N, CA, C and O atoms as CSV, one atom per row, in Angstrom:
chain,resi,resn,atom,element,x,y,z
A,1,LEU,N,N,52.463,-13.634,152.985
A,1,LEU,CA,C,53.433,-12.892,152.020
A,1,LEU,C,C,53.692,-13.929,151.325
A,1,LEU,O,O,53.746,-14.017,150.098
A,2,ASP,N,N,53.851,-14.701,152.084
A,2,ASP,CA,C,54.649,-16.419,151.755
A,2,ASP,C,C,54.103,-17.073,150.178
A,2,ASP,O,O,54.777,-17.715,149.373
A,3,ALA,N,N,52.701,-16.671,150.079
A,3,ALA,CA,C,51.996,-17.219,149.425
A,3,ALA,C,C,52.540,-15.990,148.003
A,3,ALA,O,O,52.513,-16.368,146.832
A,4,TRP,N,N,52.949,-14.703,148.355
A,4,TRP,CA,C,53.059,-14.149,146.898
A,4,TRP,C,C,54.255,-14.266,146.666
A,4,TRP,O,O,54.598,-14.191,145.486
A,5,LEU,N,N,55.353,-14.502,147.778
A,5,LEU,CA,C,56.997,-14.550,147.400
A,5,LEU,C,C,56.410,-16.097,146.450
A,5,LEU,O,O,56.368,-15.958,145.227
A,6,ALA,N,N,56.194,-16.807,146.746
A,6,ALA,CA,C,55.914,-18.140,146.062
A,6,ALA,C,C,55.403,-18.220,144.039
A,6,ALA,O,O,55.801,-18.912,143.103
A,7,PHE,N,N,54.160,-16.888,144.203
A,7,PHE,CA,C,54.281,-17.032,143.022
A,7,PHE,C,C,55.158,-15.865,141.919
A,7,PHE,O,O,55.392,-15.832,140.711
A,8,GLY,N,N,55.420,-15.105,142.942
A,8,GLY,CA,C,57.184,-14.574,142.348
A,8,GLY,C,C,58.063,-15.297,141.865
A,8,GLY,O,O,58.594,-15.152,140.765
A,9,GLY,N,N,58.321,-16.309,142.834
A,9,GLY,CA,C,59.241,-17.495,142.324
A,9,GLY,C,C,59.017,-17.607,140.808
A,9,GLY,O,O,59.770,-17.267,139.895
A,10,LEU,N,N,57.618,-18.248,140.754
A,10,LEU,CA,C,56.572,-19.289,139.923
A,10,LEU,C,C,57.062,-17.795,138.297
A,10,LEU,O,O,57.421,-18.145,137.173
A,11,ALA,N,N,56.945,-16.729,138.620
A,11,ALA,CA,C,57.305,-16.162,137.759
A,11,ALA,C,C,58.336,-15.787,136.726
A,11,ALA,O,O,58.369,-15.590,135.511
A,12,GLN,N,N,59.498,-15.770,138.166
A,12,GLN,CA,C,60.892,-15.461,137.488
A,12,GLN,C,C,60.947,-17.372,136.378
A,12,GLN,O,O,61.184,-17.559,135.185
A,13,ARG,N,N,60.618,-18.362,137.479
A,13,ARG,CA,C,61.215,-19.622,136.504
A,13,ARG,C,C,60.176,-20.133,135.234
A,13,ARG,O,O,60.502,-21.127,134.586
A,14,ILE,N,N,59.193,-19.562,134.989
A,14,ILE,CA,C,58.377,-19.665,133.707
A,14,ILE,C,C,59.074,-18.386,132.951
A,14,ILE,O,O,59.068,-18.119,131.749
A,15,GLU,N,N,59.493,-17.899,133.711
A,15,GLU,CA,C,60.351,-16.179,132.842
A,15,GLU,C,C,59.278,-15.130,132.606
A,15,GLU,O,O,58.879,-15.050,131.445
A,16,ALA,N,N,58.889,-14.538,133.254
A,16,ALA,CA,C,57.598,-13.788,132.857
A,16,ALA,C,C,58.238,-12.572,134.089
A,16,ALA,O,O,57.787,-12.356,135.214
A,17,PRO,N,N,59.324,-11.974,133.461
A,17,PRO,CA,C,59.293,-10.912,134.116
A,17,PRO,C,C,58.925,-10.127,134.610
A,17,PRO,O,O,59.412,-9.873,135.711
A,18,ASP,N,N,57.730,-9.196,134.018
A,18,ASP,CA,C,56.639,-8.538,134.008
A,18,ASP,C,C,55.893,-9.008,134.888
A,18,ASP,O,O,55.853,-8.227,135.839
A,19,LEU,N,N,55.230,-9.971,135.056
A,19,LEU,CA,C,54.283,-10.438,136.090
A,19,LEU,C,C,54.847,-10.260,137.676
A,19,LEU,O,O,54.222,-9.760,138.612
A,20,GLY,N,N,56.546,-10.954,137.699
A,20,GLY,CA,C,56.915,-10.752,139.008
A,20,GLY,C,C,56.943,-9.644,139.087
A,20,GLY,O,O,56.785,-9.366,140.275
A,21,ALA,N,N,57.090,-8.503,138.323
A,21,ALA,CA,C,57.474,-7.113,138.966
A,21,ALA,C,C,56.262,-6.742,139.093
A,21,ALA,O,O,56.247,-6.105,140.146
A,22,GLN,N,N,55.106,-6.756,138.604
A,22,GLN,CA,C,53.393,-6.172,139.265
A,22,GLN,C,C,53.164,-7.571,140.307
A,22,GLN,O,O,52.143,-8.069,139.833
A,23,LEU,N,N,53.471,-8.194,141.138
A,23,LEU,CA,C,53.483,-8.701,141.865
A,23,LEU,C,C,54.196,-8.259,143.209
A,23,LEU,O,O,53.775,-8.364,144.361
A,24,ALA,N,N,55.464,-7.704,142.718
A,24,ALA,CA,C,56.405,-7.562,144.032
A,24,ALA,C,C,55.513,-5.967,144.009
A,24,ALA,O,O,55.633,-5.276,145.020
A,25,ALA,N,N,54.933,-5.608,143.236
A,25,ALA,CA,C,54.663,-3.623,143.193
A,25,ALA,C,C,53.386,-4.057,144.225
A,25,ALA,O,O,53.414,-3.463,145.303
A,26,ARG,N,N,52.546,-4.779,144.080
A,26,ARG,CA,C,51.756,-5.377,144.580
A,26,ARG,C,C,51.481,-5.570,145.925
A,26,ARG,O,O,50.533,-5.221,146.629
A,27,ALA,N,N,52.832,-6.398,146.217
A,27,ALA,CA,C,53.024,-6.853,147.301
A,27,ALA,C,C,52.975,-6.325,148.375
A,27,ALA,O,O,52.293,-6.546,149.376
A,28,VAL,N,N,54.177,-5.182,147.998
A,28,VAL,CA,C,54.483,-3.501,148.946
A,28,VAL,C,C,53.326,-2.798,149.338
A,28,VAL,O,O,53.429,-2.025,150.290
A,29,GLN,N,N,52.114,-2.950,148.702
A,29,GLN,CA,C,51.209,-2.291,148.665
A,29,GLN,C,C,50.011,-2.970,150.073
A,29,GLN,O,O,49.338,-2.234,150.795
A,30,ARG,N,N,50.026,-4.158,150.128
A,30,ARG,CA,C,49.107,-5.245,150.743
A,30,ARG,C,C,50.136,-5.492,151.577
A,30,ARG,O,O,49.457,-6.159,152.358
A,31,PHE,N,N,51.386,-5.512,152.143
A,31,PHE,CA,C,51.902,-5.877,153.057
A,31,PHE,C,C,53.366,-4.813,153.128
A,31,PHE,O,O,54.547,-5.158,153.145
A,32,PRO,N,N,52.794,-3.483,153.157
A,32,PRO,CA,C,53.599,-2.596,154.022
A,32,PRO,C,C,54.777,-2.710,155.064
A,32,PRO,O,O,55.937,-2.308,154.970
A,33,ASP,N,N,54.017,-3.503,156.276
A,33,ASP,CA,C,54.487,-3.301,157.320
A,33,ASP,C,C,55.677,-4.467,157.244
A,33,ASP,O,O,56.335,-4.695,158.259
A,34,GLN,N,N,55.930,-5.194,156.013
A,34,GLN,CA,C,56.484,-6.775,155.972
A,34,GLN,C,C,57.476,-6.528,155.181
A,34,GLN,O,O,57.247,-6.446,153.975
A,35,PRO,N,N,59.133,-6.312,155.809
A,35,PRO,CA,C,60.559,-5.663,154.824
A,35,PRO,C,C,60.945,-6.677,153.773
A,35,PRO,O,O,61.434,-6.270,152.720
A,36,ARG,N,N,60.701,-8.390,154.048
A,36,ARG,CA,C,60.536,-9.279,152.515
A,36,ARG,C,C,60.029,-8.888,151.060
A,36,ARG,O,O,60.451,-9.140,149.931
A,37,ALA,N,N,58.657,-7.973,151.687
A,37,ALA,CA,C,57.900,-7.563,150.488
A,37,ALA,C,C,59.089,-6.201,149.870
A,37,ALA,O,O,59.528,-6.052,148.730
A,38,TRP,N,N,59.287,-5.566,150.824
A,38,TRP,CA,C,60.010,-4.869,150.191
A,38,TRP,C,C,61.198,-4.883,149.587
A,38,TRP,O,O,61.409,-4.423,148.465
A,39,LEU,N,N,62.143,-5.495,150.423
A,39,LEU,CA,C,63.703,-6.090,149.787
A,39,LEU,C,C,62.951,-7.355,148.334
A,39,LEU,O,O,63.931,-7.942,147.877
A,40,TRP,N,N,61.930,-7.739,147.763
A,40,TRP,CA,C,61.353,-8.252,147.028
A,40,TRP,C,C,61.579,-6.758,145.877
A,40,TRP,O,O,62.299,-6.576,144.895
A,41,GLN,N,N,60.961,-6.232,146.318
A,41,GLN,CA,C,60.807,-4.669,145.335
A,41,GLN,C,C,61.718,-4.065,144.894
A,41,GLN,O,O,61.815,-3.397,143.864
A,42,ALA,N,N,62.691,-4.380,145.984
A,42,ALA,CA,C,64.014,-3.684,145.522
A,42,ALA,C,C,65.012,-4.943,144.517
A,42,ALA,O,O,65.898,-4.679,143.704
A,43,GLU,N,N,64.692,-5.794,144.766
A,43,GLU,CA,C,65.000,-6.860,143.827
A,43,GLU,C,C,64.434,-7.168,142.346
A,43,GLU,O,O,65.019,-7.713,141.410
A,44,GLU,N,N,63.445,-6.782,142.398
A,44,GLU,CA,C,62.618,-6.376,141.019
A,44,GLU,C,C,63.772,-5.159,140.492
A,44,GLU,O,O,64.392,-5.326,139.442
A,45,ALA,N,N,63.976,-3.892,141.378
A,45,ALA,CA,C,64.301,-2.272,140.982
A,45,ALA,C,C,65.949,-2.802,140.033
A,45,ALA,O,O,66.483,-2.253,139.070
A,46,GLN,N,N,66.405,-4.168,140.880
A,46,GLN,CA,C,67.630,-3.641,140.623
A,46,GLN,C,C,68.039,-4.648,138.977
A,46,GLN,O,O,68.892,-4.499,138.102
A,47,ARG,N,N,66.730,-5.826,139.237
A,47,ARG,CA,C,66.899,-5.809,137.631
A,47,ARG,C,C,66.424,-5.327,137.038
A,47,ARG,O,O,65.754,-6.145,136.408
A,48,ARG,N,N,66.197,-4.197,136.631
A,48,ARG,CA,C,65.314,-2.976,135.789
A,48,ARG,C,C,66.574,-1.912,135.650
A,48,ARG,O,O,66.643,-0.848,135.034
A,49,LYS,N,N,67.619,-2.664,136.525
A,49,LYS,CA,C,68.793,-1.282,136.531
A,49,LYS,C,C,68.582,-0.036,137.535
A,49,LYS,O,O,69.098,1.063,137.331
A,50,ASP,N,N,67.758,-0.336,138.647
A,50,ASP,CA,C,67.142,1.471,138.823
A,50,ASP,C,C,67.894,1.266,140.904
A,50,ASP,O,O,67.426,0.623,141.844
A,51,GLY,N,N,68.673,1.817,140.846
A,51,GLY,CA,C,69.388,1.087,142.010
A,51,GLY,C,C,68.919,2.641,143.013
A,51,GLY,O,O,68.805,2.687,144.238
A,52,GLU,N,N,68.732,3.694,142.104
A,52,GLU,CA,C,67.992,4.572,143.283
A,52,GLU,C,C,66.330,3.602,144.274
A,52,GLU,O,O,65.929,3.347,145.409
A,53,ALA,N,N,65.907,3.400,142.666
A,53,ALA,CA,C,64.916,3.143,143.574
A,53,ALA,C,C,65.170,1.358,144.624
A,53,ALA,O,O,64.462,0.924,145.532
A,54,ALA,N,N,66.060,0.918,144.181
A,54,ALA,CA,C,66.321,-0.509,144.983
A,54,ALA,C,C,67.164,-0.122,145.952
A,54,ALA,O,O,67.537,-1.085,146.622
A,55,ARG,N,N,67.707,1.127,146.362
A,55,ARG,CA,C,67.739,1.561,147.534
A,55,ARG,C,C,66.642,2.047,148.845
A,55,ARG,O,O,66.581,1.756,150.040
A,56,ALA,N,N,65.972,2.786,148.085
A,56,ALA,CA,C,64.663,3.466,148.573
A,56,ALA,C,C,64.079,2.572,149.280
A,56,ALA,O,O,63.871,2.741,150.481
A,57,ALA,N,N,63.505,0.781,148.202
A,57,ALA,CA,C,62.961,0.176,148.591
A,57,ALA,C,C,64.111,-0.294,150.511
A,57,ALA,O,O,63.900,-0.065,151.702
A,58,ILE,N,N,65.193,-0.972,149.746
A,58,ILE,CA,C,65.590,-1.409,151.187
A,58,ILE,C,C,65.934,-0.524,152.409
A,58,ILE,O,O,66.321,-0.957,153.494
A,59,ALA,N,N,65.757,0.660,152.113
A,59,ALA,CA,C,65.585,1.629,153.228
A,59,ALA,C,C,64.264,1.570,153.741
A,59,ALA,O,O,64.406,1.414,154.954
A,60,ARG,N,N,62.899,1.616,153.435
A,60,ARG,CA,C,61.958,1.555,153.945
A,60,ARG,C,C,61.871,0.109,154.688
A,60,ARG,O,O,61.501,0.137,155.862
A,61,ALA,N,N,62.224,-1.327,154.026
A,61,ALA,CA,C,62.580,-2.471,154.718
A,61,ALA,C,C,63.451,-2.042,156.337
A,61,ALA,O,O,62.884,-1.883,157.419
A,62,THR,N,N,64.982,-1.930,156.058
A,62,THR,CA,C,65.017,-1.398,157.240
A,62,THR,C,C,64.514,-0.545,158.065
A,62,THR,O,O,65.232,-0.279,159.029
A,63,ALA,N,N,63.463,-0.005,157.997
A,63,ALA,CA,C,63.362,1.232,158.889
A,63,ALA,C,C,62.119,0.547,159.204
A,63,ALA,O,O,61.293,1.374,159.589
A,64,LEU,N,N,61.452,-1.173,159.188
A,64,LEU,CA,C,60.628,-0.954,159.481
A,64,LEU,C,C,60.983,-2.170,161.104
A,64,LEU,O,O,60.278,-3.060,161.581
A,65,GLY,N,N,61.863,-1.831,161.375
A,65,GLY,CA,C,62.299,-2.266,163.365
A,65,GLY,C,C,63.608,-3.338,162.666
A,65,GLY,O,O,63.989,-3.536,161.512
A,66,PRO,N,N,64.051,-3.895,164.078
A,66,PRO,CA,C,64.666,-4.985,164.599
A,66,PRO,C,C,64.455,-5.798,163.065
A,66,PRO,O,O,63.340,-6.010,162.589
A,67,LEU,N,N,65.578,-6.149,162.490
A,67,LEU,CA,C,65.075,-7.182,161.390
A,67,LEU,C,C,65.584,-8.436,162.242
A,67,LEU,O,O,66.227,-8.363,163.289
A,68,ASP,N,N,65.201,-9.520,161.635
A,68,ASP,CA,C,66.011,-11.328,162.360
A,68,ASP,C,C,66.875,-11.553,161.067
A,68,ASP,O,O,66.611,-11.225,159.910
A,69,ALA,N,N,67.799,-12.095,161.489
A,69,ALA,CA,C,69.020,-12.536,160.769
A,69,ALA,C,C,68.980,-12.981,159.404
A,69,ALA,O,O,69.865,-12.700,158.596
A,70,SER,N,N,67.879,-13.730,159.111
A,70,SER,CA,C,67.757,-13.753,157.524
A,70,SER,C,C,67.134,-12.961,157.086
A,70,SER,O,O,67.710,-13.191,156.023
A,71,VAL,N,N,66.440,-12.157,156.827
A,71,VAL,CA,C,66.545,-10.400,156.765
A,71,VAL,C,C,67.661,-9.971,156.716
A,71,VAL,O,O,68.364,-9.873,155.711
A,72,ARG,N,N,67.908,-9.687,157.769
A,72,ARG,CA,C,69.674,-8.863,157.594
A,72,ARG,C,C,70.641,-9.305,156.567
A,72,ARG,O,O,71.528,-8.635,156.038
A,73,LEU,N,N,70.315,-10.586,156.366
A,73,LEU,CA,C,71.464,-11.488,155.245
A,73,LEU,C,C,70.622,-11.612,153.929
A,73,LEU,O,O,70.956,-12.350,153.002
A,74,ALA,N,N,69.458,-10.794,153.927
A,74,ALA,CA,C,68.778,-10.471,152.336
A,74,ALA,C,C,69.869,-9.376,152.159
A,74,ALA,O,O,70.909,-9.413,151.503
A,75,VAL,N,N,69.325,-8.372,152.946
A,75,VAL,CA,C,69.470,-6.937,152.664
A,75,VAL,C,C,70.903,-6.878,152.641
A,75,VAL,O,O,71.312,-6.559,151.525
A,76,ALA,N,N,71.802,-7.074,153.481
A,76,ALA,CA,C,73.289,-7.584,153.243
A,76,ALA,C,C,72.988,-7.714,151.452
A,76,ALA,O,O,73.041,-6.723,150.724
A,77,ALA,N,N,72.776,-8.656,151.110
A,77,ALA,CA,C,73.082,-9.786,149.594
A,77,ALA,C,C,72.558,-8.193,148.999
A,77,ALA,O,O,73.492,-7.652,148.408
A,78,GLN,N,N,71.425,-7.429,149.022
A,78,GLN,CA,C,71.123,-6.502,147.730
A,78,GLN,C,C,71.750,-5.152,147.881
A,78,GLN,O,O,71.703,-4.216,147.083
A,79,LEU,N,N,72.319,-5.213,148.989
A,79,LEU,CA,C,73.146,-3.679,149.357
A,79,LEU,C,C,74.708,-4.153,148.624
A,79,LEU,O,O,75.398,-3.277,148.103
A,80,ASP,N,N,75.063,-5.268,148.640
A,80,ASP,CA,C,76.322,-6.009,148.051
A,80,ASP,C,C,76.151,-6.076,146.753
A,80,ASP,O,O,77.009,-5.544,146.049
A,81,ALA,N,N,74.975,-6.762,146.108
A,81,ALA,CA,C,74.923,-6.703,144.169
A,81,ALA,C,C,74.906,-4.872,144.041
A,81,ALA,O,O,75.425,-4.421,143.020
A,82,LEU,N,N,74.409,-4.012,144.906
A,82,LEU,CA,C,74.029,-2.449,144.215
A,82,LEU,C,C,75.905,-1.690,144.259
A,82,LEU,O,O,76.347,-0.542,144.206
A,83,GLY,N,N,76.582,-3.170,144.389
A,83,GLY,CA,C,78.257,-2.306,144.852
A,83,GLY,C,C,78.860,-1.608,146.374
A,83,GLY,O,O,79.973,-1.096,146.490
A,84,ASP,N,N,77.827,-1.734,147.480
A,84,ASP,CA,C,77.579,-1.586,148.538
A,84,ASP,C,C,77.884,-2.310,149.894
A,84,ASP,O,O,77.215,-2.440,150.919
A,85,PRO,N,N,79.785,-2.955,149.344
A,85,PRO,CA,C,79.536,-3.602,150.604
A,85,PRO,C,C,80.159,-3.677,151.879
A,85,PRO,O,O,80.414,-4.738,152.448
A,86,LEU,N,N,80.539,-1.908,152.572
A,86,LEU,CA,C,80.119,-1.457,153.329
A,86,LEU,C,C,78.838,-1.314,154.259
A,86,LEU,O,O,78.675,-1.631,155.437
A,87,ALA,N,N,77.889,-0.666,153.231
A,87,ALA,CA,C,76.916,-0.685,153.948
A,87,ALA,C,C,76.052,-2.568,154.318
A,87,ALA,O,O,75.253,-2.896,155.195
A,88,ALA,N,N,76.664,-3.343,153.256
A,88,ALA,CA,C,75.811,-4.214,153.963
A,88,ALA,C,C,76.821,-5.482,155.233
A,88,ALA,O,O,76.352,-6.377,155.937
A,89,ALA,N,N,78.029,-5.103,155.098
A,89,ALA,CA,C,78.328,-5.292,156.376
A,89,ALA,C,C,77.820,-4.662,157.835
A,89,ALA,O,O,78.026,-5.080,158.974
A,90,ALA,N,N,76.939,-3.277,157.280
A,90,ALA,CA,C,76.730,-2.584,158.726
A,90,ALA,C,C,75.704,-3.196,159.017
A,90,ALA,O,O,75.376,-3.525,160.157
A,91,ALA,N,N,74.546,-3.598,157.069
A,91,ALA,CA,C,73.236,-4.536,157.804
A,91,ALA,C,C,73.754,-6.139,158.802
A,91,ALA,O,O,73.152,-6.509,159.809
A,92,LEU,N,N,74.474,-6.570,158.445
A,92,LEU,CA,C,74.920,-7.703,158.973
A,92,LEU,C,C,75.117,-7.242,160.243
A,92,LEU,O,O,74.598,-7.882,161.158
A,93,ALA,N,N,75.862,-6.106,160.534
A,93,ALA,CA,C,76.338,-6.190,162.036
A,93,ALA,C,C,75.598,-5.551,163.028
A,93,ALA,O,O,76.165,-5.287,164.088
A,94,ASN,N,N,73.811,-5.105,162.775
A,94,ASN,CA,C,72.639,-5.091,163.588
A,94,ASN,C,C,72.231,-5.956,164.000
A,94,ASN,O,O,72.361,-7.115,163.604
A,95,GLY,N,N,71.761,-5.633,164.719
A,95,GLY,CA,C,70.616,-7.174,165.457
A,95,GLY,C,C,71.780,-8.388,165.978
A,95,GLY,O,O,73.009,-8.432,165.947
A,96,ASP,N,N,70.628,-9.394,166.501
A,96,ASP,CA,C,71.504,-10.094,167.282
A,96,ASP,C,C,72.618,-10.527,166.474
A,96,ASP,O,O,72.654,-10.015,165.355
A,97,GLN,N,N,73.793,-11.569,166.841
A,97,GLN,CA,C,74.946,-12.740,166.169
A,97,GLN,C,C,74.326,-14.049,166.367
A,97,GLN,O,O,73.625,-14.382,167.323
A,98,ASP,N,N,74.616,-14.655,165.498
A,98,ASP,CA,C,74.830,-15.993,165.887
A,98,ASP,C,C,75.860,-16.227,165.016
A,98,ASP,O,O,76.390,-15.338,164.349
A,99,ASP,N,N,76.252,-17.704,164.985
A,99,ASP,CA,C,77.209,-18.272,164.318
A,99,ASP,C,C,77.508,-18.556,161.951
A,99,ASP,O,O,78.505,-19.134,161.519
């Protein structure tokens, strides 16, 4: 998945949003058990201004079980970008806490 995410970042840097969207869609097919793949899909949905699809992808990511702190932070950032700071706070509150 890390290589796929790197190619997605490259697609953003070369301003190829369609390529990035295709990679994100295929990443969730290839890595359906990886929360970061679903968060990438959520980011692409937000880019398209499809809040419903973004929320569905976030729900898939969070349903995959306990998330580490970095993934919970990414979930919270996505939810905040969707205008839901309460859900973002709840995402951060789940799991182990650190400084």
